[in-house]
C-alpha positions in Angstrom: -9.5 20.4 -4.0 -10.7 18.2 -1.1 -11.3 14.6 -2.1 -12.6 11.7 -0.2 -10.3 8.8 -0.7 -11.8 5.4 -0.4 -10.2 2.7 1.7 -10.9 -0.6 0.1 -9.6 -4.1 -0.2 -6.1 -4.4 -1.6 -6.6 -7.2 -3.9 -4.6 -9.9 -5.6 -1.1 -9.0 -5.5 0.7 -9.4 -2.2 4.3 -9.0 -1.3 5.8 -12.4 -2.1 9.0 -14.2 -2.5 9.5 -17.7 -4.0 12.4 -20.0 -4.7 13.1 -20.3 -8.4 13.4 -18.4 -11.7 10.9 -18.9 -14.5 11.0 -17.7 -18.0 8.0 -16.3 -19.8 5.1 -18.5 -20.7 6.6 -22.0 -20.8 7.9 -22.3 -17.3 11.2 -23.3 -18.9 14.2 -23.3 -16.7 16.7 -20.4 -17.1 19.5 -22.7 -16.0 20.0 -26.5 -16.5 21.3 -26.6 -13.0 17.8 -26.2 -11.6 16.1 -29.4 -10.5 12.8 -30.2 -12.0 10.0 -29.9 -9.5 7.3 -30.5 -12.0 3.9 -31.4 -10.6 1.1 -32.9 -12.6 -1.8 -30.5 -13.3 -5.1 -32.3 -13.5 -6.9 -32.2 -16.8 -10.3 -30.5 -17.0 -12.8 -32.3 -14.9 -10.2 -34.5 -13.3 -9.5 -34.1 -9.6 -6.8 -36.1 -7.9 -6.4 -35.8 -4.1 -3.3 -33.9 -3.1 -2.9 -35.6 0.2 -4.3 -38.8 1.7 -7.9 -38.8 0.8 -10.2 -39.8 3.7 -13.7 -40.7 2.8 -14.5 -40.9 6.5 -14.1 -37.1 6.9 -17.5 -35.5 7.5 -19.0 -32.3 8.6 -19.8 -28.8 7.3 -17.1 -26.2 6.5 -17.6 -22.6 5.5 -15.3 -21.0 3.0 -15.0 -17.2 3.1 -13.7 -15.6 -0.1 -13.7 -12.5 -2.2 -14.8 -13.9 -5.6 -18.5 -12.9 -5.6 -18.5 -13.3 -9.3 -17.6 -17.0 -9.0 -20.3 -17.6 -6.5 -22.8 -15.9 -8.7 -21.9 -17.8 -11.9 -21.8 -21.2 -10.2 -18.1 -21.8 -10.5 -17.5 -22.4 -6.8 -20.4 -24.8 -6.6 -19.1 -26.7 -9.7 -15.7 -27.0 -8.2 -17.1 -28.5 -5.1 -18.4 -31.4 -7.0 -14.7 -32.4 -7.6 -14.0 -32.1 -3.9 -17.0 -34.2 -3.0 -16.0 -36.9 -5.4 -13.1 -37.4 -3.0 -14.7 -36.4 0.3 -18.4 -37.1 -0.2 -19.3 -36.6 3.5 -18.1 -33.0 3.7 -20.5 -30.2 3.0 -18.9 -27.0 1.7 -20.7 -23.7 2.1 -19.4 -20.5 0.6 -19.7 -16.9 1.7 -18.3 -14.2 -0.5 -17.8 -10.5 0.2 -17.5 -7.5 -2.1 -15.3 -5.6 0.4 -13.5 -8.7 1.6 -10.5 -7.0 3.3 -12.7 -4.9 5.6 -15.3 -7.6 6.3 -12.9 -10.3 7.2 -11.0 -7.9 9.5 -14.3 -7.3 11.3 -15.1 -11.0 11.5 -11.7 -11.9 12.9 -12.3 -9.8 16.0 -14.1 -12.9 17.2 -13.4 -16.6 16.7 -16.2 -17.0 14.1 -14.5 -16.4 10.8 -15.4 -19.5 8.9 -13.3 -22.6 8.5 -11.3 -21.8 5.4 -10.5 -18.2 4.5 -8.6 -16.2 1.9 -5.7 -15.0 4.0 -6.1 -11.3 4.8 -3.2 -9.4 3.1 -3.1 -6.7 5.8 -2.3 -9.2 8.6 1.3 -9.1 9.8 3.3 -12.2 9.2 4.1 -12.6 12.9 0.3 -12.6 13.7 -0.5 -15.6 11.4 -0.2 -18.2 14.2 -2.7 -16.3 16.3 -5.4 -16.9 13.8 -4.5 -19.9 11.6 -3.6 -23.5 11.7 -0.2 -24.5 10.1 -0.2 -26.7 7.0 3.2 -28.2 7.8 6.9 -27.4 7.6 8.3 -24.9 5.1 11.2 -27.2 4.3 8.8 -29.8 2.9 6.0 -27.6 1.4 8.4 -25.3 -0.4 9.3 -28.2 -2.7 5.7 -28.2 -4.0 4.4 -24.6 -3.8 5.6 -21.1 -4.7 5.2 -18.0 -2.6 5.3 -19.4 0.9 8.0 -17.2 2.5 5.8 -14.4 3.7 3.3 -16.8 5.2 5.9 -18.8 7.2 6.6 -18.3 10.9 9.2 -20.3 12.8 9.4 -22.8 9.9 5.7 -23.4 9.8 3.5 -22.5 6.8 0.1 -20.8 7.5 -1.2 -20.3 4.0 -1.1 -22.0 0.6 -1.4 -20.2 -2.8 -4.7 -20.3 -4.7 -2.8 -19.1 -7.8 -0.6 -16.3 -9.0 -0.3 -13.5 -11.4 2.2 -11.7 -13.6 2.6 -8.0 -13.3 1.6 -5.8 -16.2 -1.0 -3.8 -18.1 -4.3 -4.7 -19.6 -5.0 -3.1 -23.0 -7.5 -3.3 -25.8 -5.5 -4.3 -28.9 -8.0 -2.9 -31.3 -8.0 0.5 -29.6 -4.2 0.6 -29.8 -4.2 -0.4 -33.4 -6.9 2.2 -34.3 -4.6 4.8 -32.7 -1.9 3.9 -35.2 0.3 2.2 -32.6 2.2 -0.7 -34.2 4.9 -1.4 -31.5 4.4 -1.7 -27.8 6.3 0.8 -25.7 9.6 -0.1 -24.0 9.9 3.0 -21.8 7.6 5.0 -19.5 7.9 8.0 -21.9 6.9 5.9 -24.9 3.9 4.5 -22.9 2.6 8.0 -22.2 3.1 8.9 -25.8 1.0 6.0 -26.8 -1.8 7.1 -24.5 -1.6 10.6 -26.0 -2.0 9.0 -29.5 -5.1 7.1 -28.3 -6.6 10.4 -27.1 -5.8 12.1 -30.4 -6.9 9.3 -32.8 -9.8 7.5 -31.0 -12.8 8.1 -28.9 -11.6 5.7 -26.2 -10.4 6.8 -22.7 -6.7 6.1 -23.1 -6.1 5.2 -19.5 -8.8 4.3 -16.9 -7.6 4.9 -13.4 -10.5 3.0 -11.8 -9.7 5.3 -8.9 -13.1 5.1 -7.1 -12.6 1.4 -6.3 -9.6 2.3 -4.1 -7.8 -1.0 -4.3 -7.2 -0.6 -8.0 -4.4 1.9 -7.4 -2.6 -0.7 -5.3 -2.1 -2.7 -8.5 0.7 -0.3 -9.4 2.9 -1.8 -6.7 2.9 -5.1 -8.5 5.0 -3.5 -11.2 7.9 -2.4 -9.0 10.0 -5.6 -8.7 9.5 -6.4 -12.4 10.6 -2.9 -13.3 13.8 -3.5 -11.3 14.7 -6.5 -13.4 16.1 -8.0 -10.1 14.5 -11.0 -8.5 16.3 -10.1 -5.2 15.3 -6.4 -5.3 13.2 -6.4 -2.1 16.0 -8.1 -0.2 18.6 -5.7 -1.7 16.5 -2.8 -0.4 17.3 -4.1 3.1 20.8 -5.4 2.8 22.0 -2.3 0.8 19.8 0.1 2.8 18.7 1.6 -0.4 16.0 4.4 -0.6 12.8 3.4 -2.3 12.7 6.6 -4.4 15.8 7.9 -6.2 16.7 8.6 -9.8 16.7 5.4 -11.8 14.9 3.4 -9.1 11.9 1.2 -10.1 9.7 3.1 -7.6 10.6 6.3 -9.5 9.8 4.6 -12.8 6.5 3.1 -11.7 5.0 5.9 -9.5 6.5 8.6 -11.7 4.5 7.1 -14.6 1.4 7.0 -12.4 1.9 10.6 -11.4 2.4 11.8 -15.0 -0.7 9.9 -16.3 -2.9 11.2 -13.5 -1.5 14.7 -14.2 -2.8 14.8 -17.8 -6.6 15.1 -17.9 -7.0 14.2 -21.5 -5.5 10.7 -21.1 -7.7 9.5 -18.2 -11.4 9.5 -17.4 -13.1 12.9 -16.7 -14.0 12.2 -13.0 -11.8 9.6 -11.3 -14.2 9.6 -8.3 -17.0 8.1 -10.3 -15.2 5.2 -11.9 -17.0 1.9 -12.0 -15.0 -1.4 -11.5 -17.6 -3.8 -12.8 -18.7 -1.4 -15.6 -15.1 -0.9 -16.9 -14.9 -4.6 -17.9 -17.5 -4.4 -20.8 -16.4 -0.9 -21.5 -12.8 -2.0 -22.2 -14.1 -5.0 -24.2 -16.1 -2.7 -26.4 -13.2 -0.4 -27.0 -14.4 2.5 -24.8 -11.2 2.1 -22.6 -7.7 1.6 -23.9 -5.5 0.7 -21.0 -5.4 -0.1 -17.3 -2.7 -1.4 -14.9 -4.0 -4.7 -13.5 -2.5 -8.0 -12.5 -2.8 -10.8 -15.1 -5.5 -12.4 -12.9 -7.9 -9.9 -14.5 -7.4 -11.0 -18.1 -9.9 -13.8 -18.0 -12.5 -11.6 -16.3 -12.2 -9.0 -19.1 -12.3 -11.6 -21.8 -15.4 -13.1 -20.2 -17.0 -9.6 -20.2 -16.1 -9.3 -23.9 -18.0 -12.5 -24.7 -21.0 -11.3 -22.6 -20.9 -7.9 -24.4 -20.7 -9.5 -27.9 -17.2 -8.3 -28.4 -14.1 -10.2 -29.4 -12.2 -11.6 -26.3 -9.1 -11.7 -28.4 -9.1 -7.9 -28.3 -8.0 -8.1 -24.6 -4.3 -8.0 -24.5 -1.6 -7.9 -21.8 1.7 -6.1 -21.8 4.6 -5.8 -19.3 5.3 -2.5 -17.7 7.6 -0.8 -20.2 10.8 -0.2 -18.3 13.5 -1.9 -20.4 16.8 -2.6 -18.7 19.7 -3.1 -21.1 17.2 -3.8 -23.8 15.3 -6.4 -21.8 11.8 -6.2 -20.3 11.0 -8.1 -17.1 7.9 -9.0 -15.2 7.5 -10.7 -11.8 5.0 -13.3 -10.8 3.4 -13.1 -7.4 0.6 -14.9 -5.5 -3.0 -13.9 -5.6 -4.9 -14.5 -2.3 -3.5 -17.3 -0.2 -5.8 -19.7 1.7 -5.7 -20.4 5.4 -7.5 -22.5 8.1 -9.2 -20.9 11.0 -7.4 -22.2 14.1 -10.8 -22.2 15.9 -12.5 -24.3 13.3 -14.5 -27.3 14.7 -13.7 -29.2 11.5 -10.0 -28.6 11.0 -9.3 -31.9 9.2 -12.1 -31.3 6.6 -11.0 -27.7 6.2 -7.4 -28.7 5.7 -8.4 -31.3 3.1 -10.4 -28.7 1.2 -7.6 -26.1 1.3 -5.0 -28.5 0.1 -7.3 -29.8 -2.7 -8.3 -26.3 -3.8 -4.8 -25.0 -4.0 -3.3 -28.2 -5.6 -5.9 -30.1 -7.6 -9.1 -28.1 -8.1 -8.0 -26.5 -11.4 -9.2 -23.1 -10.1 -6.0 -21.2 -11.0 -6.0 -22.7 -14.5 -9.6 -21.9 -15.0 -8.9 -18.2 -14.1 -5.9 -18.0 -16.4 -3.7 -17.6 -13.4 -0.2 -19.1 -12.7 -0.5 -22.3 -10.7 0.9 -22.2 -7.2 2.2 -25.7 -7.8 5.8 -25.7 -9.0 6.3 -27.0 -12.5 2.8 -26.5 -13.7 2.4 -25.0 -17.2 2.1 -21.2 -17.7 -1.4 -20.0 -18.7 -2.3 -19.2 -22.3 -3.2 -15.7 -21.2 0.5 -14.8 -21.0 1.4 -16.1 -24.4 2.1 -12.5 -25.6 5.0 -12.3 -23.1 6.7 -14.9 -25.2 6.3 -12.8 -28.4 7.8 -9.8 -26.7 10.7 -11.7 -25.2 9.7 -10.8 -21.7 11.5 -12.5 -18.8 9.0 -13.5 -16.2 10.6 -14.3 -12.8 9.7 -15.3 -9.3 11.3 -13.3 -6.5 14.3 -14.8 -4.8 13.6 -15.8 -1.2 15.0 -13.6 1.5 17.6 -15.1 3.7 16.3 -16.6 6.9 17.3 -13.7 9.0 15.3 -11.3 6.8 12.1 -13.3 6.2 9.2 -11.0 7.1 11.4 -8.0 7.7 10.2 -6.1 4.6 6.6 -6.5 5.8 7.5 -5.5 9.3 9.2 -2.3 8.1 6.4 -1.5 5.7 3.8 -1.7 8.5 5.9 0.1 11.1 6.8 3.0 8.8 3.2 3.3 7.6 4.7 3.5 4.1 3.4 0.0 3.3 3.7 -0.1 -0.5 0.8 -2.5 -0.6 -1.3 -0.4 1.7 -4.7 0.9 0.7 -5.3 3.6 3.4 -6.2 7.0 2.1 -3.0 8.4 3.7 -0.8 6.0 1.8 1.8 7.7 -0.5 0.1 6.3 -3.6 -3.1 8.2 -2.8 -1.2 11.3 -1.9 0.6 11.2 -5.2 -2.7 10.7 -7.0 -4.4 13.6 -5.3 -1.5 15.9 -6.1 -1.6 14.8 -9.7 -5.3 15.2 -10.1 -5.0 18.7 -8.5 -2.5 19.7 -11.1 0.5 20.0 -8.8 3.9 19.5 -10.5 6.7 17.0 -10.1 8.1 19.0 -7.2 5.1 17.7 -5.1 5.9 14.1 -6.3 9.5 14.7 -5.1 8.3 16.0 -1.7 6.1 13.0 -1.1 8.9 10.6 -2.2 11.3 12.3 0.2 8.7 11.8 3.0 8.4 8.1 2.1 12.2 7.7 2.1 12.6 9.3 5.5 9.8 7.2 7.1 11.1 4.0 5.5 14.7 4.6 6.5 13.8 5.3 10.1 11.8 2.1 10.6 14.3 0.1 8.6 17.2 1.2 10.8 15.2 0.6 14.0 14.2 -2.9 13.0 17.4 -4.0 11.3 19.8 -2.2 13.7 
């Protein structure tokens, strides 16, 4: 069967590394040897300048972003009131895009791509200085912020985090309960068994692929490092020269689960090419959809949809990917979109002040139920269920200096790019094979192709 695969923006989860371990929900230190880098999180409605506030700053800046919903509901305009309380002479204009990744790539072919932008995730790390202004030295900023490593070139940081997410799976608690499921799964096989029970005992779509949106399949990649249980997994792939796919690997666990789900017509929607991203939010809230892989950033959006649909927002739950290791389940936190300054901006000082304020003091991450990019800030209430399940939530261990950016370089050079959203990417090849009813032998063939391409680029780049 020929299918037209959609190339769309890879949203929210990017390949990231950060510098400390977190436990689930409380941000409590795993070890008493860690120093406390707690930063004060402003209370609601309170905005404290993150740097040296300068009321003499003036001018107009344009902020380009992907959150069309937050433009439409007035959230961005409301946030700007807090910024203008500190910088009253700076005018902030917003421009949001439904297909942000493609639109910003087109705009960046010229110098006119706003003043402040959500950092394009497809951009190579080495290219950041060609487009953006540095915020300062990594050695200083890494004391305050998570997830800077893949946005640092020659010791300079070119993007700050707007917030972060945990990896996992959205689900409707009521649907799962109506299916007779009393315990959440701890293995991929148990997860698929649960989906089968939803199909047998309810009218809900057990798993919604959201395939038509394109970028939604990329969300599966956010599960890989958590499924490994190893904060240094991506670095180990390089130092140990390990294949991505092999028996027992997290890539096998995650994408094998995707393949198996997509191969079983009765546990996903009838026509994956007609799925509706916006429409799935109220559908899940109303119990018409049971389950969906999505970063924790989506929790607040689906809870909001529940309120608007007259449903109970408490029905929207979040679970980790069920791949227990020695009886323990893990999840990894990673950054959502980062924020950068156009190096061609005519108002760099004002743009810099806005970006620092937005990422540090605006309260945007907290309002979205995201993990703050500021070290030591409290974990969001939306992840409270992780505490109940005993999930260990960690931040990736930074790569050593000589390997910073190498994973991204290999990913792009090999055209494997685990975070890629092109229709030729292995995720889409696996999905097509599964939808077309091809067996696990096709999965194994695609995995072998991925391993070969990855190893070739890895060996060329690392020597």
